[in-house]
N, C-alpha and C positions, 0 to 999 in steps of 0.2 A: 689284778696288776694294772698299773698306771704307768704311760709313758708321756713325755714331754715333747711337743711337735712345734717345728719352727713357723708354720701358718697352719692355724686350726682350721679354717675354712677349706684348705687345700686337702688337709689329712682327713677332715671330717668327711669329705666327698669321696674320697678313696675306699674309706671303711664303710660308708654306707653303701657304695656300689659293689664290693666283693662281699660283704657279709650278707647283705640282701640275697645274694645268690645261694647262700647256705640257710636261708630260712633264718637268719639272726636279725631281730629287728632292733633298732636303737630304741633304749629305755628311756633316757633323758639326754638334755644337752642345754647349755646356757652360753652366756657371753665368752667364757673362756674354757669350757670343758664339753666333752660327748661321752656318752656311757653305753655300752652294750654288756650287759650283764655284768661278768667280772673282769671285763676289759674296759679301760677307759683311756681316753686322751686328753691332755690339758695344753694349754699354750704356753710355751717357755717364755723366760723373761732374761733379763741381763743376770739376774741372781738365780735363777733356774735354767740352766741351758739345756739343749737338745736331747733327747734319748737317741743314740745312735748305736750300731753294730749288735743288734739284737734279732733273735728269730723267733717268732711266735707261731705255733700251729694250732688252727682252728678245727673245730670238730665238724665234719662232714658227714651229714648221714647216710651217704650212698657214694659209689665212684662217679655217678652222674652229677652230684652235687661238685665234686672235686673238679670235673671238667667244666662245670658252668662258672665255678669261681674264675678259674683262669681265663676261660672266653669273657666274661663280663669285664675284667681287668683290662685285657688287650684291646678289646673293642674300645674301651673308654681311653685309651692312649697311655696305660700304664706299663711299666718296664717287666719284661718277662725275666723270671729267675729260674726257671725249670718248668717244662710243660708238664701236663698230666701223665702219669705214668706209674707202674709199680717200683718200689724202692727196697726191694730185698735185703738189703743190707741192713736195714732198721727191724723188720719183721718179714715173715714170708707173704703175708697177707697185705702189707703196706702200700697203699695208693696216695699219692700226693700231687700237688701242684703248687707253684711258688711265684709270688709277685715281689716287687720292691714297692715300698710305701714311699710317698713324697721324701721322707728323709733318708731313704736308703735302708731302711730296716726290711728283713725278710719276713713275709707274710704267707704262710702256707694254708692250703685246705688239705685236711689229711682223713682218710677213712682206714681204719683197721679193726681187728678183732676185738681189742680192749680199749675202745675210745673211753676218755673220762666223761664222768655223767655229772651233772649239777653245775655246769657252767660251759661257757663256749670255747673256753682253752684247753686244748688237749695237753701241749707241752711247751716248754720254753728251751731255748739254747742261750745261755748267758756268757759272754767272753770275760774271762777273767785274767789278772796279770800273773797270779800264781796259783795253779790248781790245788797245790796242797794246802797253803794257806786260806783259800776260799773253802776248800772242803772242812778243813777244822773249824771253821766258824759255823756252817751248816750242819754239821755233826753235833755241835754244842747246843744248838737251839732246835734240833729237830724232834726232841721228846715232847717240847712245847707247842711246837707248830704242826704236829700230826703228820710228819713225814719221816722217811728213813732211807739210808744209803742202799741203793739198788745194785750199782755198777762202780766198781773202783778202778780207773786206769791211770797210768801216769799222765795222759793226756785230756783225761775228761772223767768227771766224777757225775753220776746221775742219781738223783734222788726222787722217790716216787711216793704216791700218797695210796695206803691202804695195802692189804694183803695181794689183791689182784693188779697191784701196779698202775691202776688207773690215774692217769695224770702224772707228769713229771717234769722235772727241769733238770737240765744238764748244764755243767761249769765246764767250758772248755778253753783252753789256752789260746790267747790272742791279745790284742790291743782290746782294753777292757771295754765292756758294754756300760756306759755311765747314764746317770741321771734316771735311774729306774726305779719304781717302787713297786713291791710284792707285799700283800697281806696276807696272813694265814689265820684260820678260826681256831680258837681256843674254846674249851668247854666249861670254862669258869674264870672270874676275875682272877682268882688266886693264882691260875695258869700265867695269865698275862703277867702278873707281878712276878711270878718265879722266873718267866722267860727273860725279864728284863733286869732282873737281880743276877743271872747266870750269866749274861752278855756282857754286862758292866763289869762283874767280877773276872771275866776271863780278859779284860783288856780290850773290849770293843767299845767304839763310841756311843754315847747316848744320844738318840735324837728327840726323844719325848717321852717324859717320864708317864708312868700308869696313871691314867684318869679318863673321865668321861669324853667322848668325843662323837658327837651327831649321833646320838641313841646306841652306842656300843661303848665298850670299856676297852682301852687300846694303849698300848706302848709300842715304841719304835726305837732301834738303833741302827747304826751303819755298819754295813759288812765290810770286809777288807779294802773293796773297791769304791767304797762311798756311797752304795746304793741303799736305799731306805728300806728296811724290812720291818714289818710291823706284824704284831699279834693282837688279835681282836676276840672279845667274847660279846656275842651279839651281833655279829657280822650277818647281813641278810643275804 
């Protein structure tokens, strides 16, 4: 997942501070980006505006890590969005803490019994203008992107990865989350092409036709709210 930020230096400082408390180190950075495993930030421009109204939950190895994430952020002067504690409305063993990043996005450290493995992001909450319309798009691409519809409510649709539902993203009604990029792994170049063909045939907007991209084979389209959704083969 990638987000666009208004001030790369300020946002990189925030994520370095709080993710370090979870044992998550920065993998790479440059003049206009920084990356932590499967999460990255990039400098916005006049053409690519700032990502806002996003919630991202990061994997915490323990409740103590959840508490240290929040403490590190508060001590560094960042805004509280919910202190450490149980959140049984999500899962009976769910324990989380919440901060706001410099652009007002909600960053969470979360520990529970079925944390996502293979990345630093456990879940996302993405606001959409129309849950039914957004759900229709993601149901269409789900077979190619490796996820499935887990929960279907009028105000929220949740998609999960794998039979144990490790890792998820939820579509919730509200002022849309904009300028977000999400990439999903495919098992072959052919599936990348099938994803692109199915999405375009379904009336969704092409963003980038199938082809080689920095060591992988990828294609992308725009979801109903204009976010970039990519499927890749060869993703690291």
